[in-house]
C-alpha positions in Angstrom: 162.0 -19.0 -80.8 165.0 -19.1 -83.2 168.2 -17.8 -81.5 169.4 -14.5 -82.9 172.6 -14.5 -85.0 175.0 -11.7 -84.2 177.4 -10.0 -86.6 180.6 -11.8 -87.3 182.7 -9.6 -85.0 180.2 -9.8 -82.1 180.3 -13.6 -82.2 184.1 -13.7 -82.4 184.5 -11.2 -79.5 182.1 -13.1 -77.2 183.4 -16.6 -77.9 187.1 -15.7 -78.1 186.8 -13.8 -74.8 185.2 -16.9 -73.3 188.0 -19.1 -74.5 190.6 -16.7 -73.1 188.7 -16.9 -69.7 188.8 -20.7 -69.9 185.0 -21.0 -70.1 184.8 -22.7 -73.5 187.0 -25.0 -75.6 188.4 -24.0 -79.0 186.0 -26.2 -80.9 183.1 -24.2 -79.2 184.6 -21.0 -80.6 184.8 -22.5 -84.1 181.2 -23.8 -84.0 179.8 -20.4 -82.8 181.9 -18.1 -85.1 182.2 -20.1 -88.3 178.6 -21.4 -88.1 177.5 -22.2 -91.6 180.4 -20.5 -93.4 182.9 -22.4 -95.5 185.7 -21.3 -93.3 187.4 -18.4 -91.5 191.1 -17.4 -91.8 193.3 -14.6 -90.5 195.5 -12.5 -92.8 198.6 -10.5 -91.9 199.1 -12.3 -88.5 202.5 -11.4 -87.0 204.9 -14.3 -87.7 202.7 -15.8 -90.5 203.3 -15.2 -94.1 200.1 -16.8 -95.4 196.4 -17.1 -94.4 196.1 -18.8 -91.0 193.2 -21.0 -90.0 191.0 -19.2 -87.4 191.8 -21.4 -84.4 195.5 -21.5 -85.0 195.5 -17.8 -85.5 193.5 -17.2 -82.3 196.0 -19.3 -80.4 198.8 -17.2 -81.8 197.1 -14.0 -80.7 196.7 -15.4 -77.2 200.5 -16.0 -77.2 201.0 -12.4 -78.4 199.2 -11.1 -75.3 195.5 -11.0 -76.0 193.7 -11.0 -72.7 190.1 -10.5 -73.9 188.2 -9.5 -77.1 185.7 -6.7 -77.6 183.5 -5.5 -80.4 183.7 -2.3 -82.4 180.6 -1.4 -84.4 181.2 2.0 -86.1 179.3 4.0 -88.6 180.2 7.1 -90.6 180.5 9.9 -88.0 180.2 7.5 -85.1 183.4 5.5 -84.5 181.9 3.6 -81.5 184.4 1.0 -80.1 187.4 2.3 -82.0 190.6 3.7 -80.5 192.8 3.9 -83.6 195.2 4.0 -85.2 193.9 5.4 -88.5 194.5 2.3 -90.6 192.5 0.1 -88.2 189.7 2.7 -87.9 189.4 3.1 -91.7 189.2 -0.7 -92.2 186.7 -1.1 -89.5 184.5 1.7 -90.9 184.7 0.2 -94.3 183.3 -3.2 -93.0 181.1 -1.7 -90.3 182.6 -3.9 -87.5 185.8 -5.1 -86.0 187.3 -6.9 -82.9 189.7 -5.2 -80.6 192.2 -7.5 -78.7 193.4 -5.7 -75.5 196.8 -6.8 -74.4 198.0 -7.6 -77.8 197.9 -4.2 -79.5 196.1 -5.8 -82.4 192.6 -6.1 -83.8 190.7 -8.1 -86.4 188.5 -6.8 -89.2 186.2 -9.3 -91.1 186.0 -9.3 -94.9 183.5 -11.6 -96.5 185.0 -13.6 -99.2 182.5 -15.9 -101.0 181.1 -18.2 -98.3 184.0 -17.5 -95.9 185.6 -14.7 -93.9 189.1 -13.4 -94.0 190.0 -11.5 -90.8 192.5 -8.7 -91.4 194.9 -8.4 -88.5 196.0 -4.8 -87.9 197.5 -2.8 -85.0 194.7 -1.5 -82.7 194.8 0.7 -79.7 192.7 0.5 -76.5 189.4 2.5 -76.5 187.1 4.2 -74.1 183.7 2.4 -73.6 180.6 3.2 -71.7 179.6 0.4 -69.3 176.8 -2.1 -69.8 174.4 -0.3 -67.5 174.9 3.1 -69.1 174.5 1.6 -72.6 171.3 -0.1 -71.5 169.9 3.2 -70.1 170.8 5.0 -73.2 169.2 2.4 -75.4 165.9 2.6 -73.4 165.9 6.3 -73.6 166.5 6.3 -77.3 163.7 3.8 -77.9 161.2 6.0 -76.0 162.4 9.1 -77.8 162.1 7.4 -81.2 158.6 6.1 -80.4 157.4 9.5 -79.4 158.8 11.2 -82.4 157.6 8.6 -84.8 154.1 8.7 -83.3 154.1 12.4 -84.1 155.0 11.5 -87.7 152.1 9.0 -87.8 154.4 5.9 -88.2 151.4 3.6 -87.9 150.0 4.9 -91.1 153.1 5.2 -93.3 155.0 2.1 -92.0 152.8 -0.2 -89.8 155.6 -2.8 -89.6 157.8 -0.2 -87.9 155.1 0.6 -85.3 154.8 -3.2 -84.6 158.5 -3.6 -84.3 158.7 -0.7 -81.8 156.1 -2.4 -79.6 158.0 -5.7 -79.8 161.5 -4.5 -79.0 161.4 -5.6 -75.4 160.3 -9.1 -76.5 162.9 -9.5 -79.1 164.7 -12.8 -79.6 168.1 -13.0 -77.9 171.4 -14.6 -79.1 173.1 -17.6 -77.4 175.9 -16.3 -75.3 178.9 -18.3 -74.2 179.3 -19.3 -70.5 180.4 -16.4 -68.4 178.5 -13.8 -70.4 176.3 -11.6 -68.2 172.6 -12.2 -68.8 172.1 -8.5 -69.1 174.7 -8.4 -71.9 172.9 -11.2 -73.8 169.6 -9.4 -73.6 171.1 -6.0 -74.5 172.9 -7.5 -77.5 169.6 -8.8 -78.8 168.0 -5.4 -78.3 170.9 -3.6 -80.1 170.5 -5.9 -83.2 166.8 -5.4 -83.3 167.1 -1.6 -82.8 169.4 -1.4 -85.8 167.1 -3.7 -87.9 164.1 -1.4 -87.0 166.0 1.6 -88.2 166.8 -0.1 -91.5 163.2 -1.1 -91.9 161.9 2.4 -91.1 164.2 4.0 -93.7 163.6 1.5 -96.5 160.8 3.6 -98.0 162.4 7.1 -97.8 161.8 7.2 -101.6 158.1 7.0 -101.0 158.0 10.0 -98.6 155.6 12.7 -99.6 158.4 15.3 -99.4 162.1 15.5 -98.7 161.2 17.2 -95.4 159.3 14.1 -94.2 162.2 11.9 -95.1 164.6 14.2 -93.1 162.2 14.1 -90.2 162.1 10.3 -90.2 165.9 10.1 -90.3 166.2 12.6 -87.5 163.8 10.5 -85.4 165.7 7.3 -86.0 169.4 8.2 -86.1 169.7 8.5 -82.2 168.2 5.0 -81.9 170.7 3.7 -84.4 173.6 5.3 -82.4 172.2 3.9 -79.1 171.8 0.5 -80.6 175.4 0.4 -81.8 176.6 1.4 -78.3 174.4 -1.2 -76.7 175.8 -3.9 -79.0 179.4 -2.8 -78.3 179.0 -2.8 -74.6 177.2 -6.1 -74.6 180.0 -7.7 -76.6 183.0 -6.1 -74.9 183.9 -7.7 -71.5 185.8 -4.4 -70.6 182.3 -2.9 -70.2 180.8 -5.6 -68.0 180.5 -5.2 -64.2 182.4 -7.8 -62.3 179.4 -8.8 -60.2 176.9 -9.2 -63.0 175.0 -12.5 -63.1 176.2 -14.6 -66.0 175.2 -17.6 -68.2 176.3 -20.9 -66.7 
């Protein structure tokens, strides 16, 4: 099974946090975050007037007090993982993701530029997160609710692929987590990504709905799953949300 590729900010949060813990080397971070991209740089880093190569910039952020790294994965009306200020929240909402760096008062927002990524460095405040267990329970409840509501809308007839995806959520592929990542976080990250993909798939054919009312019913059935999937992904990729005693990857 091909490992699941997480969003840019999720990968950076996981692997930079592991570097700050001493569980991986800088080259491991570069391999996991940059992957097949041409390169990653940080813009507006304090003390740097020009774009800074990713690893050099991450070293600077550690010197500026970063103690860990966590994911924000907001959507319009659902600023999950964000704590402000407004400039950071707006940038993160524009891109749909960001990394918060507790201890430094800073955060990073990725902007795709050709085959590379420029990470905008902005002031960022701490945020309130639900823990890994609560996020997992919320996700499971949202999957059950969505399945029941979509069954009532006869999802197997109008979108057979969605019905299949719902059945396969618990067997979804998982990403490769860095050492020290709780196994429960790795599994939940995979489920969060697949839950969001399922929602996108189910809403693809809104234009083919028999009526606007049916389209609204589908969206109403799926939006709670999208919100729960975002919370699952944020908790899975934010060490602040992990229990200290959780079993982790070696």
